[in-house]
C-alpha positions in Angstrom: 28.8 1.2 11.1 25.7 -0.4 13.1 24.5 2.5 13.8 24.0 3.1 9.9 23.2 -0.5 9.7 20.3 -0.3 12.3 19.5 3.4 11.2 18.3 3.2 7.4 14.5 2.2 8.3 11.4 2.7 6.3 8.0 0.5 6.1 4.2 1.3 6.6 3.0 0.3 10.3 -0.2 -1.8 10.2 -2.3 -3.4 13.0 -3.5 -7.0 13.3 -6.0 -8.9 15.1 -5.2 -9.6 18.5 -1.1 -8.1 18.5 0.7 -5.5 15.8 2.5 -6.3 12.3 5.8 -3.8 11.6 5.8 -4.2 7.6 8.6 -3.7 5.1 8.6 -0.6 2.7 6.9 -1.0 -0.8 9.4 -0.9 -3.0 7.5 0.8 -5.4 6.7 3.6 -3.1 10.2 3.8 -1.8 12.7 3.6 -4.1 10.6 3.9 -7.7 8.8 7.3 -6.6 8.2 9.8 -3.3 5.3 9.4 -1.8 3.4 12.9 -3.6 4.4 11.0 -6.9 3.3 7.8 -6.0 -0.3 9.6 -5.3 -0.2 11.6 -8.9 0.0 7.9 -10.4 -3.1 7.3 -8.6 -5.1 10.5 -9.3 -4.2 10.1 -13.1 -6.2 6.3 -12.7 -9.1 8.4 -11.4 -8.8 10.7 -14.1 -8.3 8.4 -16.6 -11.6 6.5 -15.4 -13.6 9.3 -15.0 -12.7 9.8 -19.0 -14.2 6.7 -19.7 -17.6 7.7 -18.1 -17.7 11.4 -20.3 -17.1 9.2 -23.0 -20.2 6.7 -22.7 -22.3 9.8 -21.1 -21.2 12.0 -24.6 -22.1 9.1 -26.8 -25.7 8.2 -24.8 -26.6 11.8 -24.6 -25.6 13.0 -28.3 -27.5 9.8 -29.3 -30.7 10.4 -27.2 -30.3 14.1 -28.2 -30.1 13.6 -32.0 -31.9 10.3 -32.4 -34.5 10.6 -29.6 -35.4 14.3 -29.4 -35.2 14.4 -33.3 -32.6 17.6 -32.7 -29.6 18.2 -35.6 -25.9 17.8 -34.6 -23.3 17.4 -36.8 -22.5 13.6 -35.6 -19.0 13.3 -37.4 -17.0 16.3 -36.1 -18.6 14.9 -32.1 -17.6 11.8 -33.2 -14.0 12.5 -34.0 -14.1 14.4 -30.2 -14.8 10.8 -28.5 -12.2 9.1 -30.2 -9.7 11.4 -29.2 -10.8 11.1 -26.2 -10.5 7.1 -26.5 -7.4 7.8 -28.0 -6.2 9.9 -25.1 -7.1 7.3 -22.6 -4.7 4.6 -23.9 -2.3 6.6 -24.5 -2.7 7.7 -21.2 -2.4 4.4 -19.9 0.7 3.0 -22.1 2.4 6.6 -20.4 1.5 4.8 -16.9 3.3 1.7 -17.7 6.3 3.8 -19.1 6.5 6.7 -16.4 4.7 5.6 -13.5 5.5 8.5 -11.8 2.5 11.6 -11.9 3.7 15.4 -11.5 0.9 17.9 -10.9 2.1 19.3 -15.1 0.8 16.1 -16.3 -2.2 15.9 -14.4 -2.5 18.9 -15.4 -2.4 18.8 -19.2 -4.6 15.6 -18.3 -7.6 18.0 -17.4 -6.6 20.9 -20.0 -7.3 17.9 -23.0 -10.5 17.2 -21.3 -11.4 20.9 -20.9 -10.8 21.5 -24.9 -12.9 18.0 -25.9 -16.0 20.2 -24.0 -15.3 22.8 -25.2 -15.5 21.5 -28.6 -18.5 19.4 -28.0 -20.6 22.6 -26.6 -19.2 24.7 -29.8 -20.9 21.7 -31.7 -24.1 21.7 -29.9 -25.3 25.4 -29.2 -22.5 27.2 -26.7 -23.5 28.9 -23.9 -27.4 28.0 -24.3 -26.4 24.1 -23.8 -27.1 22.8 -19.8 -23.7 21.1 -19.8 -21.9 24.4 -20.1 -21.5 23.6 -16.1 -19.5 21.0 -16.5 -16.8 23.3 -16.7 -17.3 23.6 -13.2 -16.3 19.6 -12.6 -13.0 20.4 -14.1 -12.0 22.9 -11.8 -12.9 21.6 -8.9 -10.9 18.6 -9.8 -7.6 20.8 -10.1 -8.2 22.7 -7.3 -7.9 19.3 -5.4 -5.3 17.8 -7.3 -3.2 20.0 -8.1 -1.0 22.8 -6.6 -2.2 26.3 -6.2 -0.8 27.8 -9.5 -2.0 24.8 -11.9 -5.3 25.7 -10.5 -5.8 29.2 -10.8 -4.0 28.7 -14.8 -6.9 25.7 -15.3 -9.4 28.4 -14.2 -7.9 30.9 -16.4 -8.5 28.1 -19.6 -12.1 27.4 -18.8 -12.6 30.6 -18.0 -11.0 31.9 -21.8 -13.6 28.5 -23.2 -16.4 29.8 -21.6 -15.9 33.5 -22.9 -14.8 32.1 -26.3 -18.6 30.1 -26.4 -20.4 32.9 -25.5 -18.8 34.9 -28.7 -18.6 32.1 -31.6 -21.0 28.4 -31.2 -22.9 26.8 -33.9 -26.0 27.6 -32.3 -29.0 24.8 -32.6 -32.2 24.3 -34.7 -34.5 22.8 -32.4 -37.4 21.1 -33.9 -41.1 22.1 -34.4 -42.3 19.8 -31.2 -39.8 21.4 -29.1 -39.8 25.1 -30.2 -43.0 25.9 -28.7 -41.4 25.4 -25.0 -37.3 25.8 -25.2 -37.2 27.0 -21.5 -38.5 24.1 -20.1 -36.2 21.6 -22.3 -33.2 23.9 -20.8 -34.2 23.2 -17.0 -34.3 19.6 -17.7 -31.1 19.4 -19.6 -29.4 20.9 -16.5 -31.3 19.2 -14.1 -29.3 16.0 -16.0 -26.3 18.1 -15.8 -26.8 18.9 -12.0 -27.1 14.9 -11.3 -24.3 13.9 -13.4 -22.2 16.8 -11.6 -22.8 15.6 -8.3 -22.8 12.2 -8.9 -19.1 12.5 -10.3 -17.6 14.6 -7.7 -19.1 12.4 -4.9 -17.4 9.7 -6.1 -14.2 11.0 -7.3 -13.0 13.3 -5.0 -13.6 10.5 -2.5 -11.4 8.4 -4.4 -9.5 11.1 -4.9 -9.2 12.8 -1.4 -8.1 9.5 -0.2 -5.4 8.7 -2.5 -4.1 12.4 -0.7 -5.3 11.2 2.8 -2.9 7.9 1.9 0.1 10.5 0.9 0.0 12.7 4.1 -0.2 9.5 6.3 3.0 8.1 4.3 4.6 11.8 4.4 4.1 11.2 8.6 5.8 7.7 8.6 8.6 8.7 6.9 8.8 12.0 9.4 8.9 8.6 12.2 10.7 6.5 10.7 13.5 9.6 10.0 13.3 11.1 14.2 14.1 6.8 14.6 17.0 6.7 12.5 18.1 9.9 14.2 17.4 7.8 17.8 19.7 5.1 16.6 22.2 7.1 15.2 22.5 8.3 18.3 22.5 5.0 20.3 25.2 3.4 18.6 27.3 6.3 19.3 26.3 6.2 22.9 27.4 2.9 22.7 30.6 3.0 20.5 31.9 5.7 23.4 30.6 3.7 25.9 32.7 0.6 24.7 36.1 2.7 24.5 35.5 3.9 27.6 34.9 0.9 29.5 38.4 -0.9 27.4 40.5 0.8 30.0 38.9 -0.3 33.1 37.8 -4.1 32.8 41.4 -4.5 31.6 42.5 -3.1 34.6 40.1 -5.6 36.6 41.4 -8.4 34.8 45.0 -7.6 35.6 44.5 -7.1 39.0 42.1 -10.5 39.2 45.5 -12.2 37.5 47.9 -10.5 40.5 45.2 -11.7 42.8 45.3 -15.1 41.5 49.0 -16.1 41.2 48.8 -14.4 45.1 49.9 -17.3 48.0 47.8 -16.2 50.5 44.5 -16.6 48.2 45.9 -19.4 46.4 45.0 -20.8 50.0 41.5 -20.2 49.9 40.1 -22.8 47.4 36.4 -21.1 47.6 38.0 -17.7 47.0 40.2 -18.8 44.1 37.1 -20.2 42.1 35.2 -16.6 42.9 38.4 -15.0 41.4 37.7 -17.2 38.1 34.5 -16.9 38.0 35.1 -12.9 37.8 37.6 -13.6 35.5 35.2 -15.1 33.1 32.6 -12.1 33.7 34.9 -9.8 33.1 36.2 -12.0 29.7 32.7 -12.2 28.6 32.5 -8.1 29.1 35.5 -8.0 27.2 33.7 -9.9 24.6 30.9 -8.0 24.6 32.6 -4.6 24.0 34.4 -6.3 21.7 31.6 -6.7 19.6 30.1 -3.4 19.8 33.5 -2.7 18.5 33.5 -4.7 15.6 29.7 -3.6 14.8 30.3 0.0 14.7 33.3 -0.7 11.9 35.9 0.3 15.1 37.9 -3.5 14.0 37.0 -5.1 10.6 37.8 -8.9 10.0 39.5 -9.6 6.8 36.6 -11.6 5.2 32.7 -11.8 6.1 32.0 -14.6 8.4 29.8 -16.9 6.3 27.8 -19.5 8.0 24.1 -21.1 7.4 21.1 -21.2 8.6 21.4 -23.8 11.1 24.3 -23.6 12.2 23.7 -19.6 12.6 20.9 -20.8 15.1 22.5 -23.6 16.7 25.1 -21.3 17.7 23.0 -18.4 19.2 21.1 -21.0 21.3 24.2 -22.6 22.2 25.7 -19.2 23.9 22.2 -17.9 25.6 21.8 -21.1 27.0 25.3 -21.3 28.5 25.1 -17.6 29.5 21.9 -18.5 31.2 22.0 -21.7 32.9 18.5 -23.1 34.2 16.1 -21.7 31.9 14.8 -24.5 29.0 14.8 -23.3 25.4 13.5 -25.1 23.6 15.3 -24.9 19.5 12.6 -25.9 16.6 14.4 -26.0 13.3 11.8 -26.4 10.9 13.6 -25.2 8.0 14.3 -27.6 5.9 17.1 -27.4 3.3 19.7 -25.9 5.2 21.2 -22.2 3.3 24.5 -20.5 3.6 23.8 -17.0 4.9 26.1 -14.2 6.0 26.4 -14.2 10.2 24.5 -10.9 10.3 25.5 -10.1 14.3 22.5 -7.7 14.6 20.6 -10.6 14.1 21.9 -12.0 16.5 21.5 -9.3 19.0 17.4 -9.2 18.6 16.9 -12.5 18.8 18.9 -12.3 21.8 17.0 -9.4 23.3 13.6 -11.3 22.0 14.9 -14.2 24.3 16.2 -12.0 27.3 12.6 -10.5 27.3 10.7 -13.9 27.6 13.0 -14.8 30.7 13.0 -11.5 32.4 8.8 -11.7 31.7 9.1 -14.6 34.2 8.9 -17.7 31.6 9.8 -21.0 32.3 9.6 -22.7 29.0 10.7 -20.8 25.3 10.7 -22.3 22.5 12.3 -20.2 19.2 11.1 -22.0 15.9 12.4 -21.5 12.9 10.7 -22.4 9.5 10.8 -21.6 6.0 8.1 -20.0 3.8 8.9 -19.5 -0.1 11.9 -16.9 -0.2 11.4 -15.9 3.5 13.2 -17.3 6.9 10.6 -17.0 9.7 11.1 -17.0 13.3 9.0 -16.9 16.2 9.9 -16.7 19.8 6.9 -18.0 22.4 6.9 -18.2 26.0 4.2 -19.1 28.8 4.9 -15.9 30.3 2.7 -13.1 31.2 1.9 -11.6 28.0 2.2 -8.8 26.4 -0.2 -5.9 28.1 -2.6 -4.2 25.5 -1.2 -0.8 25.7 2.4 -2.9 25.0 0.7 -3.8 21.7 -0.3 -0.4 20.6 3.2 1.4 20.6 5.2 -2.1 19.9 8.6 -0.8 18.9 8.9 2.9 20.1 11.7 3.9 22.0 11.9 3.7 26.0 8.1 1.3 26.4 8.9 -1.1 28.8 6.7 -3.0 31.6 9.9 -3.7 33.5 9.9 -0.1 35.2 13.6 0.4 34.1 15.6 3.7 33.5 16.3 3.3 30.0 14.2 0.2 29.8 11.9 -0.2 25.8 15.1 0.0 23.6 15.2 -4.0 23.1 12.1 -4.1 21.1 12.7 -0.6 19.6 15.8 -2.5 18.2 13.9 -5.6 16.9 11.5 -3.7 14.8 14.2 -1.3 13.4 16.7 -4.0 12.6 13.9 -6.5 11.1 12.7 -3.1 8.6 16.3 -2.1 7.5 17.1 -6.1 6.4 13.1 -5.8 4.5 11.0 -8.0 7.4 8.5 -7.9 9.4 7.1 -8.5 12.7 4.4 -9.2 14.1 4.0 -8.9 18.4 0.7 -10.9 20.0 -0.5 -12.8 22.7 -0.8 -16.6 22.6 -4.6 -17.9 22.7 -3.6 -20.3 26.0 -1.3 -17.6 27.2 2.4 -16.4 26.6 3.4 -14.0 24.4 4.3 -14.7 20.5 6.9 -12.5 18.3 7.4 -13.5 14.7 10.2 -12.8 12.6 9.9 -12.7 8.6 13.2 -11.9 7.0 13.7 -12.5 3.4 16.4 -14.8 2.8 18.0 -12.4 -0.2 19.0 -9.9 2.9 20.9 -12.4 4.5 22.1 -14.1 1.3 25.3 -15.1 0.4 26.9 -14.0 -2.5 28.8 -16.3 -4.6 32.5 -16.3 -3.9 32.0 -14.6 0.1 33.9 -17.2 1.5 33.6 -20.3 2.9 31.2 -21.5 5.7 32.6 -22.2 9.1 
């Protein structure tokens, strides 16, 4: 039904210079993953980058300690641990390609592997006497930021167990004579290096991870907003369908009465009155046609086959109908689409284009231009006028219901429907003011959303 077509809305909201752009949803985050899981994959990439930094730091540290300070280290076992981290990074990248959805368990396993590698390296290089023992706090901090509370506490337990284990079993370091005279100073220097490294890594990566989490929260808030809009559109669809049913009977009654009046000899003798009766009958017929369109869109009446047309014919019919019902308006249609293409005539698209033209007319525009262009596989429709343009507060809340400058009760629903219908079709709406004066609204629609399926019917 029409309410369902208007209601399924999702897409990020971004603001442009001098206007506002309401965009389509990102399929990668709507169809394939929930916002939290999308943030999880980004956080996994951050852990992979951190692990590359750790591998580089470990290679430099081990080389400096062994060859620069002359402290004998078991290079082969340490090299095996570092090689394991490199292999884990490559496997993690392959995992993200095959399964882009990453949750807390996967992140926990990745952090636990890093803790295990750190524990083995510390075991081989002095245990608790190694100043880099405080790197455990980096892992705990990352767990507290990235993981759910129970996983974070599990990481605390693992690091505490590793810390306790290193206090009981480790390979002691044998210092050369030149360093054995003042081991405390050497330990302080190591602590200082570890502190600087910890602080830099925490600032860089926690900032990035916090940005991912903020983006996730913003997306969740946007989805909640779209859910509220969806409910609002559903209510509007139900009210429109109910009103169409209620208005059908009185309009039929008025049509019958006008027909009877038209046959009365007394009224036929008054040509002016007879002409007015004809105008009233035409107005009633138009109202009944509008109601029929509402019921058709709501699924109350269905044709035997979808209405098939082309981009050019669809827009020509729209312009002709709008011009016919609003004589005296200057509407210029510029068809720069190029080679015509079959599409399914979407009544919702016709309605929102009519809404944009009506808005321009009601704003006092004397010249309205409707332009159709093709950009790749997208249909770009722009409505430009020479009216007063959009007020700044209107642009700031463009597309929100009941935001109107007309001062009319219930106004502001036209642009609300425009935004939601275009979003449902996977397109974007951009609104702003023209430098030379007047307003401009641009609809960008993927042609695939209006494409004609093979065997759907004949073009009319």
